[in-house]
C-alpha positions in Angstrom: 0.0 0.0 0.0 2.5 2.5 -1.1 -0.1 4.8 -2.6 -1.3 7.8 -0.6 -5.0 7.1 -0.8 -7.4 9.0 1.4 -8.7 7.1 4.4 -11.4 8.8 6.4 -10.1 12.3 5.9 -7.7 14.4 3.8 -4.0 14.0 4.5 -4.1 10.6 6.2 -0.7 8.9 5.8 -0.4 5.4 7.2 2.8 4.4 9.0 4.9 1.4 7.9 3.3 -0.8 10.6 -0.2 0.1 9.5 0.7 -0.7 5.9 2.1 -4.1 6.8 -1.0 -4.9 8.9 -3.4 -3.8 6.1 -1.4 -5.9 3.6 -1.7 -9.0 5.8 -5.4 -8.3 6.4 -6.1 -8.1 2.6 -4.2 -11.4 2.0 -6.1 -13.3 4.8 -9.7 -12.2 4.5 -11.5 -12.5 1.2 -15.2 -11.9 0.3 -17.1 -15.0 1.1 -14.5 -16.4 3.6 -16.2 -17.9 6.6 -15.3 -16.2 9.9 -13.8 -18.4 12.6 -16.1 -19.0 15.5 -15.4 -16.9 18.6 -17.0 -15.8 21.8 -17.6 -12.2 22.9 -19.3 -10.4 25.8 -22.5 -8.5 25.0 -22.3 -4.9 26.1 -26.0 -4.8 27.0 -26.1 -7.5 29.6 -22.6 -9.0 30.0 -23.6 -12.4 28.7 -21.3 -14.5 26.6 -22.3 -15.2 23.0 -20.7 -17.2 20.3 -20.7 -16.2 16.6 -22.0 -19.7 15.7 -25.1 -19.0 18.0 -25.9 -15.9 15.9 -25.2 -17.4 12.5 -27.5 -20.3 13.3 -30.5 -17.9 13.5 -29.7 -15.2 10.9 -27.1 -13.5 8.7 -24.3 -11.7 10.6 -22.2 -8.8 9.4 -18.8 -8.3 11.1 -17.4 -4.8 11.0 -13.7 -4.3 11.7 -12.5 -0.8 12.2 -14.4 2.3 13.0 -17.7 3.6 11.7 -16.8 7.3 11.4 
């Protein structure tokens, strides 16, 4: 990722470590790749939930990064 493409705002320039991370991320995840099962804590009530519990009932979208 040696190009200086805009990110969320004008003038964003990723550092070397960010470029390496982004490159690995692009090589690992592809559209249609099944996410590995994992467990997380729900913010609303502190209960544990597995991704597989959610995907058994409906489609799930995983968002990595910020929604700004």
